[in-house]
N, C-alpha and C positions, 0 to 999 in steps of 0.2 A: 391300397390299403392293407395295414395288419387283418389278418382275416383264414381261415382255415379252410380246404378243401377234401371233402372226403367221400368215400365213392358208400353207394344206397348199400349195395350188396354187402359191406364192411359192417354195417351197421345194425340191418337186418340178421345178419349174424351172431352178432356180439346180444344185441338186443332179443333175440330167439331164446339165446344158449343160458342170461342171466334168467329169463323169467320163466323158464322150464327147468330151471332147478329148484329140486325139494327146499323146503325150508321147513324142515323142524325143529321146536321146543328146544333140544339136544343141540340145535347145527350149532356152530363158528358167529363170534360175531362179525368177521368176515364174510363170512356168507348172507346173514343178517345184512347187513351194511350194500354187499353186491346186488341184493334184491329191492335195496334202496332206489339204486343208480338205475336198474333196470325198470322200474317203475316209473322214473323223473321219465326215461328216455319214452315211454310208451304211453304217460300222461300228462307230460309235461308242469305236472304239480311240483310246488318245493317240496325241499326236500320235510322241512317242519309240519307240511299241510300232512305226507304220506306217513311222520312216523306219529302222529296224533292229533293234530288239528282238524282236518278236515274227516265230513262225513261225503260218501260215496255210495250211486246206486246206478244202475243201469238205466239208460234213456229211451224214451221212446225212439228216437232218432239210432238208425243201424249204428254199428259202428263209435257210439259214442256215449262217455257218463255223465249223468249228473254231480257236480261237484260242491258239497254245501261249506260252510263255515274259513271262508279263504284268509289265507294271513293277513290278507289287505283288505280289508271290509269296505274299505271306500272309492274299491271301483266295483267291488260286489259282493252280493252275501252268497250267488249261489250262481253257476255259472256248467252250461253244458258245453265239453268240450270232447276235440277226437282221440279215437283210442289208436296208437299206433301199431299195428301188425298182428295184434292178438286179439283173440277174441271177448270181450267186453266181461264176458262171464269169468273167463281165467283171470283176465287181472284184479276183476273185486273177490275171487277166490286169495289171488297171493297177496291181496290188501290184506283179508282175513289173517292171514298164516303172519303173515307182518305184526297186525294185534294183538296175536296170542303170544307170538315171541315175546313183546315187551311186555305184557302179562307176567307173563310164566318167570321170565327171567328178570323181572322187579328193574327194568332198566329206566330211568326216568329224564339222561338229557341221549341229546342225536350221539352220537360213537361218532370219532373223526374219521373222512373217508375218504382223504389222497392217499394213504398207503393200498385200498383196495384200488378207487382208482388207475390209478399205475397200473395195478397189474392187467387191465383189459385195456390201457391206452395203445399199445402196442399195437393189439388185436383189431379196436376199433380203428387204428391210422393205420393200418398194414398198405402199403404202397399209394396211400395218399398222399395227396400234394400239399405240405403245411407250409404258411408264409408265415410264423411264425418265428420272430429271431431269436426268442428263447422259447422253448419247449412247455414252460416251465407254466407257462401261460395257460394252458390249457391243465381246468382243473375241474373238479366232480360238479361245480353247478355247468359246466361247457352242456352237459347232458340236456339241460335246457334248453340251452340254444339250439342243439341239433336238433330236439325235436320240435323248436319251432321251425329250423329250415324244410324238415324233413313234411310239415302239414303242410306247409307250402309246394315242396316238391310236387306230392301226390294229388293234395286239393284245392291249393291256392290257386296255382299259378295260371288255370286255364279262367280263373275269373276275372274279365277284364276290366270290372268296376273298381278292385281296389289293388292298390300297390302292394308291392311285398312285406312291407316295412308296415302296413295298414294290416292284411291280413296276418302277422304274428302281433300285432298287436291285440287282433282279436280273440287270437287263442290264446297268447297267455295271459288275458283277461287285464289290460292295463290300463282299459276305463278311455279315456277320451285324450290320454296322452301319447303322442307318439313318440315323443323321445325318449320315452324310456326303452322302449320296443325300441328303438333304431340301436341302444346298447347288445339287444340278442341280434342283429344282425350279418354274423362276421363267421358266418356258416356257410358254405357254400356245398350242392350235393352233386354229386358226379354222375353218371349213369352210363355213357361212352365207354371207347378203351380207357385205360388204365394211365395216366399223365406220368411222366418222370420229369426230371428235373432238367434231365439232360435233352428233352423235346422242347424246352422254353427257349 
């Protein structure tokens, strides 16, 4: 079936780079867009939620944040979700920088993210085995699927009580609708020696 496999180290490298780049009110719109992509990789939030919809705070559970006012309130209005590879306080600081950038520059609409995402796509998939017949299918929103796959790899695969789709459903806050979460189940995270097409 169609899907993509990528290396944990590549995800970690790109995510760390995006999250540690300083975002100032005078930064370019591309820098702002890349920060949104980094935050989606870290938190699994939708771009609209990061842009202006949701409120975020630290959770009492280590490594987690509390998100309020989700875009799809029918599933949940408040949600606790894991943060990938970054201290919670850093994520909250970067979210604050995003909101400050929006206010200072009077941005009212989400920017187009395809071009900024293209600039990191080669780095994100360096050496990774890609099964997509057309690489154009890997789009900015793929960051949310990568988040779900990484969460399962880091935290969920050891819980024998829940399937991979069930776990992804939980971290993406899709309520009881497993069919929605299955739409994100096309990313596989690799930890071992790099795989090449020639070795298949």
